Residue, then its C-alpha position, 0 to 999 in steps of 0.5 A: m499499500t502506497r504511504y502518502y504524507e497525511p498532514d494535520l488538517s487541524a492545523d492546516i485545513d488547507s494543506p496541498f497535500a490533503r487527500d479525500a476519503s479515496g486517497g485522491l488529492v483534493r488540491r490536484s491542480y495546485w500541483t498539476d499547474m506547477s512546472d517541473r522546476t517549481l515542483v522540485m523547488v517545493m519538494v526539496n526547499g518548500i512544503g515538501a522538504n520534511l517528507s521522507n523519500e518514500q512519501k515524496r516518491a508516492h506523491l510524484k508517482d501520483l502526480h505522474r512525475e516520476h522522472l523527477e525522483d532524483q532531483v527531489c529525493v535526498q540520496e541516502i549515504l551509507p556508511p563505508e564498510k569495514 
């Protein structure tokens, strides 16, 4: 099952991440009206910055913008093997 970010709607009722009962984005046009460049900036430096990589991937997939995954998701650095 896809794990989307679930905002606290009691604190931010107008969150662009809000979803309806069936899991669809309530404010889909907020996201689809953005250019790829703007979406990357919003997800890296703006309201999406605190999301996990898994949540970012799920959101991009839902928006049919999987091609932006490398730009949006922070690359996880593993410690060197000893």
